[in-house]
PQR file of N, CA, C, O and H, with PARSE charges and radii, in Angstrom:
ATOM      1  N   MET A   1      95.446  90.605 247.715 -0.4000 1.5000
ATOM      2  CA  MET A   1      95.411  91.371 248.950 -0.0000 2.0000
ATOM      3  C   MET A   1      96.196  92.665 248.784  0.5500 1.7000
ATOM      4  O   MET A   1      97.175  92.733 248.042 -0.5500 1.4000
ATOM      5  N   THR A   2      95.751  93.657 249.476 -0.4000 1.5000
ATOM      6  CA  THR A   2      96.308  94.999 249.336 -0.0000 2.0000
ATOM      7  C   THR A   2      96.727  95.525 250.695  0.5500 1.7000
ATOM      8  O   THR A   2      96.059  95.281 251.700 -0.5500 1.4000
ATOM      9  H   THR A   2      94.956  93.602 250.079  0.4000 1.0000
ATOM     10  N   LYS A   3      97.808  96.229 250.719 -0.4000 1.5000
ATOM     11  CA  LYS A   3      98.234  96.903 251.944 -0.0000 2.0000
ATOM     12  C   LYS A   3      97.386  98.150 252.154  0.5500 1.7000
ATOM     13  O   LYS A   3      96.928  98.765 251.190 -0.5500 1.4000
ATOM     14  H   LYS A   3      98.351  96.427 249.903  0.4000 1.0000
ATOM     15  N   SER A   4      97.178  98.518 253.401 -0.4000 1.5000
ATOM     16  CA  SER A   4      96.357  99.679 253.738 -0.0000 2.0000
ATOM     17  C   SER A   4      96.902 100.952 253.106  0.5500 1.7000
ATOM     18  O   SER A   4      96.148 101.736 252.528 -0.5500 1.4000
ATOM     19  H   SER A   4      97.550  98.019 254.184  0.4000 1.0000
ATOM     20  N   ARG A   5      98.192 101.156 253.215 -0.4000 1.5000
ATOM     21  CA  ARG A   5      98.811 102.370 252.673 -0.0000 2.0000
ATOM     22  C   ARG A   5      98.615 102.473 251.165  0.5500 1.7000
ATOM     23  O   ARG A   5      98.352 103.553 250.635 -0.5500 1.4000
ATOM     24  H   ARG A   5      98.805 100.519 253.684  0.4000 1.0000
ATOM     25  N   GLU A   6      98.747 101.340 250.481 -0.4000 1.5000
ATOM     26  CA  GLU A   6      98.565 101.310 249.029 -0.0000 2.0000
ATOM     27  C   GLU A   6      97.111 101.613 248.653  0.5500 1.7000
ATOM     28  O   GLU A   6      96.853 102.373 247.720 -0.5500 1.4000
ATOM     29  H   GLU A   6      98.961 100.463 250.911  0.4000 1.0000
ATOM     30  N   LEU A   7      96.171 101.019 249.377 -0.4000 1.5000
ATOM     31  CA  LEU A   7      94.749 101.261 249.104 -0.0000 2.0000
ATOM     32  C   LEU A   7      94.397 102.731 249.333  0.5500 1.7000
ATOM     33  O   LEU A   7      93.698 103.333 248.518 -0.5500 1.4000
ATOM     34  H   LEU A   7      96.380 100.402 250.135  0.4000 1.0000
ATOM     35  N   LEU A   8      94.871 103.306 250.424 -0.4000 1.5000
ATOM     36  CA  LEU A   8      94.585 104.707 250.716 -0.0000 2.0000
ATOM     37  C   LEU A   8      95.146 105.629 249.635  0.5500 1.7000
ATOM     38  O   LEU A   8      94.502 106.610 249.261 -0.5500 1.4000
ATOM     39  H   LEU A   8      95.439 102.817 251.086  0.4000 1.0000
ATOM     40  N   ARG A   9      96.328 105.323 249.138 -0.4000 1.5000
ATOM     41  CA  ARG A   9      96.938 106.125 248.072 -0.0000 2.0000
ATOM     42  C   ARG A   9      96.080 106.070 246.804  0.5500 1.7000
ATOM     43  O   ARG A   9      95.859 107.093 246.156 -0.5500 1.4000
ATOM     44  H   ARG A   9      96.851 104.527 249.442  0.4000 1.0000
ATOM     45  N   LYS A  10      95.601 104.881 246.457 -0.4000 1.5000
ATOM     46  CA  LYS A  10      94.764 104.736 245.261 -0.0000 2.0000
ATOM     47  C   LYS A  10      93.421 105.439 245.445  0.5500 1.7000
ATOM     48  O   LYS A  10      92.907 106.042 244.503 -0.5500 1.4000
ATOM     49  H   LYS A  10      95.780 104.050 246.984  0.4000 1.0000
ATOM     50  N   LEU A  11      92.850 105.368 246.639 -0.4000 1.5000
ATOM     51  CA  LEU A  11      91.579 106.038 246.898 -0.0000 2.0000
ATOM     52  C   LEU A  11      91.723 107.551 246.803  0.5500 1.7000
ATOM     53  O   LEU A  11      90.825 108.232 246.309 -0.5500 1.4000
ATOM     54  H   LEU A  11      93.267 104.878 247.405  0.4000 1.0000
ATOM     55  N   ARG A  12      92.854 108.081 247.277 -0.4000 1.5000
ATOM     56  CA  ARG A  12      93.097 109.529 247.155 -0.0000 2.0000
ATOM     57  C   ARG A  12      93.142 109.949 245.691  0.5500 1.7000
ATOM     58  O   ARG A  12      92.624 111.007 245.334 -0.5500 1.4000
ATOM     59  H   ARG A  12      93.584 107.528 247.679  0.4000 1.0000
ATOM     60  N   ARG A  13      93.752 109.135 244.848 -0.4000 1.5000
ATOM     61  CA  ARG A  13      93.829 109.448 243.414 -0.0000 2.0000
ATOM     62  C   ARG A  13      92.449 109.454 242.769  0.5500 1.7000
ATOM     63  O   ARG A  13      92.236 110.107 241.747 -0.5500 1.4000
ATOM     64  H   ARG A  13      94.173 108.276 245.138  0.4000 1.0000
ATOM     65  N   LEU A  14      91.509 108.719 243.375 -0.4000 1.5000
ATOM     66  CA  LEU A  14      90.141 108.654 242.847 -0.0000 2.0000
ATOM     67  C   LEU A  14      89.242 109.712 243.469  0.5500 1.7000
ATOM     68  O   LEU A  14      88.027 109.682 243.273 -0.5500 1.4000
ATOM     69  H   LEU A  14      91.682 108.189 244.205  0.4000 1.0000
ATOM     70  N   GLY A  15      89.819 110.643 244.214 -0.4000 1.5000
ATOM     71  CA  GLY A  15      89.052 111.759 244.742 -0.0000 2.0000
ATOM     72  C   GLY A  15      88.585 111.613 246.178  0.5500 1.7000
ATOM     73  O   GLY A  15      87.818 112.447 246.660 -0.5500 1.4000
ATOM     74  H   GLY A  15      90.806 110.668 244.374  0.4000 1.0000
ATOM     75  N   ALA A  16      89.024 110.582 246.868 -0.4000 1.5000
ATOM     76  CA  ALA A  16      88.626 110.401 248.266 -0.0000 2.0000
ATOM     77  C   ALA A  16      89.510 111.250 249.168  0.5500 1.7000
ATOM     78  O   ALA A  16      90.669 111.520 248.851 -0.5500 1.4000
ATOM     79  H   ALA A  16      89.647 109.904 246.476  0.4000 1.0000
ATOM     80  N   THR A  17      88.950 111.662 250.286 -0.4000 1.5000
ATOM     81  CA  THR A  17      89.731 112.386 251.281 -0.0000 2.0000
ATOM     82  C   THR A  17      89.814 111.538 252.545  0.5500 1.7000
ATOM     83  O   THR A  17      88.890 110.796 252.879 -0.5500 1.4000
ATOM     84  H   THR A  17      88.009 111.443 250.544  0.4000 1.0000
ATOM     85  N   ILE A  18      90.925 111.665 253.227 -0.4000 1.5000
ATOM     86  CA  ILE A  18      91.186 110.894 254.433 -0.0000 2.0000
ATOM     87  C   ILE A  18      90.934 111.790 255.637  0.5500 1.7000
ATOM     88  O   ILE A  18      91.430 112.915 255.691 -0.5500 1.4000
ATOM     89  H   ILE A  18      91.676 112.268 252.956  0.4000 1.0000
ATOM     90  N   ASP A  19      90.173 111.300 256.593 -0.4000 1.5000
ATOM     91  CA  ASP A  19      89.877 112.046 257.820 -0.0000 2.0000
ATOM     92  C   ASP A  19      90.408 111.236 259.002  0.5500 1.7000
ATOM     93  O   ASP A  19      89.658 110.469 259.606 -0.5500 1.4000
ATOM     94  H   ASP A  19      89.770 110.386 256.549  0.4000 1.0000
ATOM     95  N   PRO A  20      91.693 111.396 259.342 -0.5600 1.5000
ATOM     96  CA  PRO A  20      92.300 110.570 260.394  0.2800 2.0000
ATOM     97  C   PRO A  20      91.754 110.865 261.788  0.5500 1.7000
ATOM     98  O   PRO A  20      91.955 110.068 262.704 -0.5500 1.4000
ATOM     99  N   ASP A  21      91.074 111.987 261.966 -0.4000 1.5000
ATOM    100  CA  ASP A  21      90.517 112.320 263.277 -0.0000 2.0000
ATOM    101  C   ASP A  21      89.232 111.549 263.560  0.5500 1.7000
ATOM    102  O   ASP A  21      88.758 111.523 264.696 -0.5500 1.4000
ATOM    103  H   ASP A  21      90.911 112.635 261.222  0.4000 1.0000
ATOM    104  N   ARG A  22      88.670 110.924 262.531 -0.4000 1.5000
ATOM    105  CA  ARG A  22      87.454 110.131 262.691 -0.0000 2.0000
ATOM    106  C   ARG A  22      87.841 108.656 262.601  0.5500 1.7000
ATOM    107  O   ARG A  22      88.705 108.286 261.807 -0.5500 1.4000
ATOM    108  H   ARG A  22      89.056 110.945 261.608  0.4000 1.0000
ATOM    109  N   GLY A  23      87.224 107.848 263.386 -0.4000 1.5000
ATOM    110  CA  GLY A  23      87.529 106.422 263.385 -0.0000 2.0000
ATOM    111  C   GLY A  23      88.040 106.002 264.750  0.5500 1.7000
ATOM    112  O   GLY A  23      88.377 106.836 265.590 -0.5500 1.4000
ATOM    113  H   GLY A  23      86.522 108.149 264.031  0.4000 1.0000
ATOM    114  N   LYS A  24      88.090 104.710 264.954 -0.4000 1.5000
ATOM    115  CA  LYS A  24      88.506 104.190 266.241 -0.0000 2.0000
ATOM    116  C   LYS A  24      89.612 103.169 266.064  0.5500 1.7000
ATOM    117  O   LYS A  24      89.661 102.447 265.068 -0.5500 1.4000
ATOM    118  H   LYS A  24      87.816 104.032 264.272  0.4000 1.0000
ATOM    119  N   GLY A  25      90.486 103.122 267.033 -0.4000 1.5000
ATOM    120  CA  GLY A  25      91.518 102.095 267.032 -0.0000 2.0000
ATOM    121  C   GLY A  25      92.354 102.148 265.772  0.5500 1.7000
ATOM    122  O   GLY A  25      92.942 103.183 265.458 -0.5500 1.4000
ATOM    123  H   GLY A  25      90.447 103.708 267.842  0.4000 1.0000
ATOM    124  N   GLY A  26      92.411 101.066 265.063 -0.4000 1.5000
ATOM    125  CA  GLY A  26      93.223 100.960 263.863 -0.0000 2.0000
ATOM    126  C   GLY A  26      92.454 101.239 262.589  0.5500 1.7000
ATOM    127  O   GLY A  26      92.720 100.608 261.566 -0.5500 1.4000
ATOM    128  H   GLY A  26      91.933 100.226 265.318  0.4000 1.0000
ATOM    129  N   HIS A  27      91.503 102.171 262.621 -0.4000 1.5000
ATOM    130  CA  HIS A  27      90.705 102.505 261.442 -0.0000 2.0000
ATOM    131  C   HIS A  27      90.653 104.013 261.249  0.5500 1.7000
ATOM    132  O   HIS A  27      90.699 104.776 262.214 -0.5500 1.4000
ATOM    133  H   HIS A  27      91.287 102.684 263.452  0.4000 1.0000
ATOM    134  N   ILE A  28      90.556 104.432 259.994 -0.4000 1.5000
ATOM    135  CA  ILE A  28      90.370 105.852 259.689 -0.0000 2.0000
ATOM    136  C   ILE A  28      89.206 105.996 258.716  0.5500 1.7000
ATOM    137  O   ILE A  28      88.879 105.073 257.970 -0.5500 1.4000
ATOM    138  H   ILE A  28      90.519 103.812 259.211  0.4000 1.0000
ATOM    139  N   ARG A  29      88.600 107.158 258.742 -0.4000 1.5000
ATOM    140  CA  ARG A  29      87.446 107.427 257.882 -0.0000 2.0000
ATOM    141  C   ARG A  29      87.920 107.954 256.536  0.5500 1.7000
ATOM    142  O   ARG A  29      88.811 108.800 256.456 -0.5500 1.4000
ATOM    143  H   ARG A  29      88.866 107.908 259.347  0.4000 1.0000
ATOM    144  N   VAL A  30      87.298 107.428 255.470 -0.4000 1.5000
ATOM    145  CA  VAL A  30      87.583 107.864 254.107 -0.0000 2.0000
ATOM    146  C   VAL A  30      86.271 108.361 253.514  0.5500 1.7000
ATOM    147  O   VAL A  30      85.252 107.672 253.574 -0.5500 1.4000
ATOM    148  H   VAL A  30      86.574 106.741 255.535  0.4000 1.0000
ATOM    149  N   VAL A  31      86.301 109.565 252.938 -0.4000 1.5000
ATOM    150  CA  VAL A  31      85.094 110.187 252.395 -0.0000 2.0000
ATOM    151  C   VAL A  31      85.287 110.431 250.909  0.5500 1.7000
ATOM    152  O   VAL A  31      86.337 110.903 250.474 -0.5500 1.4000
ATOM    153  H   VAL A  31      87.128 110.124 252.889  0.4000 1.0000
ATOM    154  N   ARG A  32      84.254 110.100 250.131 -0.4000 1.5000
ATOM    155  CA  ARG A  32      84.258 110.377 248.691 -0.0000 2.0000
ATOM    156  C   ARG A  32      82.872 110.898 248.341  0.5500 1.7000
ATOM    157  O   ARG A  32      81.917 110.129 248.234 -0.5500 1.4000
ATOM    158  H   ARG A  32      83.401 109.716 250.485  0.4000 1.0000
ATOM    159  N   GLY A  33      82.771 112.207 248.164 -0.4000 1.5000
ATOM    160  CA  GLY A  33      81.477 112.825 247.893 -0.0000 2.0000
ATOM    161  C   GLY A  33      80.602 112.715 249.126  0.5500 1.7000
ATOM    162  O   GLY A  33      80.992 113.137 250.215 -0.5500 1.4000
ATOM    163  H   GLY A  33      83.547 112.832 248.251  0.4000 1.0000
ATOM    164  N   GLU A  34      79.416 112.146 248.953 -0.4000 1.5000
ATOM    165  CA  GLU A  34      78.486 111.954 250.067 -0.0000 2.0000
ATOM    166  C   GLU A  34      78.683 110.610 250.762  0.5500 1.7000
ATOM    167  O   GLU A  34      78.055 110.338 251.785 -0.5500 1.4000
ATOM    168  H   GLU A  34      79.099 111.803 248.069  0.4000 1.0000
ATOM    169  N   GLN A  35      79.549 109.777 250.208 -0.4000 1.5000
ATOM    170  CA  GLN A  35      79.728 108.427 250.730 -0.0000 2.0000
ATOM    171  C   GLN A  35      80.980 108.349 251.596  0.5500 1.7000
ATOM    172  O   GLN A  35      81.952 109.069 251.368 -0.5500 1.4000
ATOM    173  H   GLN A  35      80.059 109.998 249.376  0.4000 1.0000
ATOM    174  N   TYR A  36      80.945 107.472 252.586 -0.4000 1.5000
ATOM    175  CA  TYR A  36      82.113 107.295 253.429 -0.0000 2.0000
ATOM    176  C   TYR A  36      82.204 105.856 253.909  0.5500 1.7000
ATOM    177  O   TYR A  36      81.232 105.102 253.860 -0.5500 1.4000
ATOM    178  H   TYR A  36      80.155 106.887 252.771  0.4000 1.0000
ATOM    179  N   THR A  37      83.385 105.496 254.371 -0.4000 1.5000
ATOM    180  CA  THR A  37      83.624 104.175 254.933 -0.0000 2.0000
ATOM    181  C   THR A  37      84.820 104.274 255.864  0.5500 1.7000
ATOM    182  O   THR A  37      85.455 105.324 255.958 -0.5500 1.4000
ATOM    183  H   THR A  37      84.174 106.109 254.412  0.4000 1.0000
ATOM    184  N   TYR A  38      85.122 103.197 256.541 -0.4000 1.5000
ATOM    185  CA  TYR A  38      86.279 103.144 257.431 -0.0000 2.0000
ATOM    186  C   TYR A  38      87.255 102.110 256.896  0.5500 1.7000
ATOM    187  O   TYR A  38      86.866 101.000 256.532 -0.5500 1.4000
ATOM    188  H   TYR A  38      84.606 102.344 256.464  0.4000 1.0000
ATOM    189  N   VAL A  39      88.527 102.488 256.852 -0.4000 1.5000
ATOM    190  CA  VAL A  39      89.571 101.629 256.316 -0.0000 2.0000
ATOM    191  C   VAL A  39      90.504 101.244 257.457  0.5500 1.7000
ATOM    192  O   VAL A  39      90.960 102.111 258.202 -0.5500 1.4000
ATOM    193  H   VAL A  39      88.842 103.390 257.147  0.4000 1.0000
ATOM    194  N   PRO A  40      90.794  99.946 257.601 -0.5600 1.5000
ATOM    195  CA  PRO A  40      91.728  99.533 258.639  0.2800 2.0000
ATOM    196  C   PRO A  40      93.146  99.983 258.297  0.5500 1.7000
ATOM    197  O   PRO A  40      93.551  99.988 257.134 -0.5500 1.4000
ATOM    198  N   THR A  41      93.877 100.354 259.317 -0.4000 1.5000
ATOM    199  CA  THR A  41      95.275 100.728 259.115 -0.0000 2.0000
ATOM    200  C   THR A  41      96.143  99.675 259.779  0.5500 1.7000
ATOM    201  O   THR A  41      95.660  98.870 260.575 -0.5500 1.4000
ATOM    202  H   THR A  41      93.549 100.350 260.262  0.4000 1.0000
ATOM    203  N   GLY A  42      97.386  99.684 259.457 -0.4000 1.5000
ATOM    204  CA  GLY A  42      98.302  98.709 260.026 -0.0000 2.0000
ATOM    205  C   GLY A  42      99.207  98.171 258.947  0.5500 1.7000
ATOM    206  O   GLY A  42      99.104  98.557 257.783 -0.5500 1.4000
ATOM    207  H   GLY A  42      97.778 100.338 258.810  0.4000 1.0000
ATOM    208  N   SER A  43     100.085  97.287 259.335 -0.4000 1.5000
ATOM    209  CA  SER A  43     101.096  96.803 258.402 -0.0000 2.0000
ATOM    210  C   SER A  43     100.646  95.582 257.614  0.5500 1.7000
ATOM    211  O   SER A  43     101.295  95.212 256.636 -0.5500 1.4000
ATOM    212  H   SER A  43     100.168  96.974 260.281  0.4000 1.0000
ATOM    213  N   GLY A  44      99.550  94.948 258.019 -0.4000 1.5000
ATOM    214  CA  GLY A  44      99.111  93.730 257.339 -0.0000 2.0000
ATOM    215  C   GLY A  44      98.318  94.003 256.079  0.5500 1.7000
ATOM    216  O   GLY A  44      97.999  95.145 255.751 -0.5500 1.4000
ATOM    217  H   GLY A  44      99.023  95.249 258.814  0.4000 1.0000
ATOM    218  N   ASP A  45      98.011  92.922 255.383 -0.4000 1.5000
ATOM    219  CA  ASP A  45      97.203  93.019 254.172 -0.0000 2.0000
ATOM    220  C   ASP A  45      95.733  93.145 254.525  0.5500 1.7000
ATOM    221  O   ASP A  45      95.276  92.608 255.534 -0.5500 1.4000
ATOM    222  H   ASP A  45      98.271  91.994 255.650  0.4000 1.0000
ATOM    223  N   ILE A  46      94.995  93.862 253.681 -0.4000 1.5000
ATOM    224  CA  ILE A  46      93.541  93.933 253.799 -0.0000 2.0000
ATOM    225  C   ILE A  46      92.985  92.824 252.915  0.5500 1.7000
ATOM    226  O   ILE A  46      93.337  92.727 251.739 -0.5500 1.4000
ATOM    227  H   ILE A  46      95.367  94.298 252.862  0.4000 1.0000
ATOM    228  N   LYS A  47      92.124  91.994 253.472 -0.4000 1.5000
ATOM    229  CA  LYS A  47      91.578  90.866 252.715 -0.0000 2.0000
ATOM    230  C   LYS A  47      90.705  91.355 251.564  0.5500 1.7000
ATOM    231  O   LYS A  47      90.177  92.467 251.591 -0.5500 1.4000
ATOM    232  H   LYS A  47      91.837  92.072 254.427  0.4000 1.0000
ATOM    233  N   ARG A  48      90.566  90.505 250.558 -0.4000 1.5000
ATOM    234  CA  ARG A  48      89.822  90.857 249.347 -0.0000 2.0000
ATOM    235  C   ARG A  48      88.385  91.270 249.654  0.5500 1.7000
ATOM    236  O   ARG A  48      87.905  92.264 249.107 -0.5500 1.4000
ATOM    237  H   ARG A  48      90.995  89.602 250.536  0.4000 1.0000
ATOM    238  N   GLY A  49      87.698  90.539 250.503 -0.4000 1.5000
ATOM    239  CA  GLY A  49      86.314  90.854 250.833 -0.0000 2.0000
ATOM    240  C   GLY A  49      86.176  92.215 251.504  0.5500 1.7000
ATOM    241  O   GLY A  49      85.224  92.951 251.244 -0.5500 1.4000
ATOM    242  H   GLY A  49      88.088  89.732 250.947  0.4000 1.0000
ATOM    243  N   THR A  50      87.124  92.541 252.360 -0.4000 1.5000
ATOM    244  CA  THR A  50      87.120  93.839 253.029 -0.0000 2.0000
ATOM    245  C   THR A  50      87.359  94.947 252.015  0.5500 1.7000
ATOM    246  O   THR A  50      86.700  95.986 252.054 -0.5500 1.4000
ATOM    247  H   THR A  50      87.897  91.943 252.570  0.4000 1.0000
ATOM    248  N   THR A  51      88.299  94.725 251.113 -0.4000 1.5000
ATOM    249  CA  THR A  51      88.590  95.714 250.072 -0.0000 2.0000
ATOM    250  C   THR A  51      87.358  95.941 249.192  0.5500 1.7000
ATOM    251  O   THR A  51      87.031  97.082 248.866 -0.5500 1.4000
ATOM    252  H   THR A  51      88.834  93.880 251.081  0.4000 1.0000
ATOM    253  N   LEU A  52      86.680  94.866 248.810 -0.4000 1.5000
ATOM    254  CA  LEU A  52      85.485  94.998 247.982 -0.0000 2.0000
ATOM    255  C   LEU A  52      84.384  95.753 248.725  0.5500 1.7000
ATOM    256  O   LEU A  52      83.664  96.547 248.121 -0.5500 1.4000
ATOM    257  H   LEU A  52      86.946  93.939 249.075  0.4000 1.0000
ATOM    258  N   GLY A  53      84.248  95.515 250.014 -0.4000 1.5000
ATOM    259  CA  GLY A  53      83.262  96.235 250.809 -0.0000 2.0000
ATOM    260  C   GLY A  53      83.566  97.723 250.891  0.5500 1.7000
ATOM    261  O   GLY A  53      82.658  98.550 250.819 -0.5500 1.4000
ATOM    262  H   GLY A  53      84.833  94.869 250.505  0.4000 1.0000
ATOM    263  N   ILE A  54      84.834  98.063 251.040 -0.4000 1.5000
ATOM    264  CA  ILE A  54      85.262  99.466 251.076 -0.0000 2.0000
ATOM    265  C   ILE A  54      84.925 100.145 249.753  0.5500 1.7000
ATOM    266  O   ILE A  54      84.389 101.253 249.732 -0.5500 1.4000
ATOM    267  H   ILE A  54      85.572  97.391 251.098  0.4000 1.0000
ATOM    268  N   LEU A  55      85.244  99.472 248.651 -0.4000 1.5000
ATOM    269  CA  LEU A  55      84.957 100.036 247.328 -0.0000 2.0000
ATOM    270  C   LEU A  55      83.458 100.225 247.134  0.5500 1.7000
ATOM    271  O   LEU A  55      83.025 101.254 246.614 -0.5500 1.4000
ATOM    272  H   LEU A  55      85.680  98.572 248.668  0.4000 1.0000
ATOM    273  N   LYS A  56      82.667  99.245 247.546 -0.4000 1.5000
ATOM    274  CA  LYS A  56      81.208  99.338 247.409 -0.0000 2.0000
ATOM    275  C   LYS A  56      80.668 100.521 248.208  0.5500 1.7000
ATOM    276  O   LYS A  56      79.815 101.264 247.724 -0.5500 1.4000
ATOM    277  H   LYS A  56      83.019  98.410 247.968  0.4000 1.0000
ATOM    278  N   ASP A  57      81.166 100.693 249.429 -0.4000 1.5000
ATOM    279  CA  ASP A  57      80.724 101.809 250.262 -0.0000 2.0000
ATOM    280  C   ASP A  57      81.004 103.157 249.612  0.5500 1.7000
ATOM    281  O   ASP A  57      80.251 104.113 249.799 -0.5500 1.4000
ATOM    282  H   ASP A  57      81.859 100.089 249.822  0.4000 1.0000
ATOM    283  N   LEU A  58      82.091 103.228 248.847 -0.4000 1.5000
ATOM    284  CA  LEU A  58      82.487 104.487 248.207 -0.0000 2.0000
ATOM    285  C   LEU A  58      81.964 104.620 246.780  0.5500 1.7000
ATOM    286  O   LEU A  58      82.261 105.608 246.109 -0.5500 1.4000
ATOM    287  H   LEU A  58      82.703 102.451 248.695  0.4000 1.0000
ATOM    288  N   GLY A  59      81.195 103.649 246.307 -0.4000 1.5000
ATOM    289  CA  GLY A  59      80.636 103.704 244.964 -0.0000 2.0000
ATOM    290  C   GLY A  59      81.663 103.437 243.874  0.5500 1.7000
ATOM    291  O   GLY A  59      81.560 103.978 242.773 -0.5500 1.4000
ATOM    292  H   GLY A  59      80.954 102.846 246.852  0.4000 1.0000
ATOM    293  N   LEU A  60      82.649 102.609 244.175 -0.4000 1.5000
ATOM    294  CA  LEU A  60      83.711 102.280 243.223 -0.0000 2.0000
ATOM    295  C   LEU A  60      83.664 100.799 242.879  0.5500 1.7000
ATOM    296  O   LEU A  60      82.987 100.018 243.547 -0.5500 1.4000
ATOM    297  H   LEU A  60      82.733 102.170 245.069  0.4000 1.0000
ATOM    298  N   THR A  61      84.388 100.421 241.835 -0.4000 1.5000
ATOM    299  CA  THR A  61      84.517  99.024 241.448 -0.0000 2.0000
ATOM    300  C   THR A  61      85.992  98.636 241.511  0.5500 1.7000
ATOM    301  O   THR A  61      86.858  99.511 241.538 -0.5500 1.4000
ATOM    302  H   THR A  61      84.938 101.056 241.292  0.4000 1.0000
ATOM    303  N   PRO A  62      86.288  97.341 241.534 -0.5600 1.5000
ATOM    304  CA  PRO A  62      87.692  96.922 241.530  0.2800 2.0000
ATOM    305  C   PRO A  62      88.471  97.437 240.306  0.5500 1.7000
ATOM    306  O   PRO A  62      89.678  97.665 240.387 -0.5500 1.4000
ATOM    307  N   ASP A  63      87.779  97.615 239.186 -0.4000 1.5000
ATOM    308  CA  ASP A  63      88.444  98.128 237.992 -0.0000 2.0000
ATOM    309  C   ASP A  63      88.925  99.563 238.180  0.5500 1.7000
ATOM    310  O   ASP A  63      89.882  99.984 237.530 -0.5500 1.4000
ATOM    311  H   ASP A  63      86.799  97.429 239.120  0.4000 1.0000
ATOM    312  N   ASP A  64      88.271 100.318 239.063 -0.4000 1.5000
ATOM    313  CA  ASP A  64      88.684 101.692 239.315 -0.0000 2.0000
ATOM    314  C   ASP A  64      90.070 101.762 239.955  0.5500 1.7000
ATOM    315  O   ASP A  64      90.758 102.773 239.816 -0.5500 1.4000
ATOM    316  H   ASP A  64      87.494  99.976 239.591  0.4000 1.0000
ATOM    317  N   LEU A  65      90.488 100.713 240.646 -0.4000 1.5000
ATOM    318  CA  LEU A  65      91.792 100.715 241.307 -0.0000 2.0000
ATOM    319  C   LEU A  65      92.943 100.460 240.352  0.5500 1.7000
ATOM    320  O   LEU A  65      94.101 100.687 240.705 -0.5500 1.4000
ATOM    321  H   LEU A  65      89.929  99.892 240.759  0.4000 1.0000
ATOM    322  N   ARG A  66      92.645  99.995 239.159 -0.4000 1.5000
ATOM    323  CA  ARG A  66      93.718  99.651 238.203 -0.0000 2.0000
ATOM    324  C   ARG A  66      94.227 100.859 237.477  0.5500 1.7000
ATOM    325  O   ARG A  66      95.125 100.745 236.643 -0.5500 1.4000
ATOM    326  H   ARG A  66      91.705  99.810 238.873  0.4000 1.0000
TER
END
């Protein structure tokens, strides 16, 4: 499991941009090229399935986070 802040930091290193003005409630929009997804924010862990879905939406693999 990954913390939201940690995931966002790794996504930025992979070329994603954060658009905090887009999204609702506890989510923010993350854009990478033509692809985008919404990442939950907060102090809790993001579950593995959610993390994998975020990576898939952005055209990344779990190995890209290492």
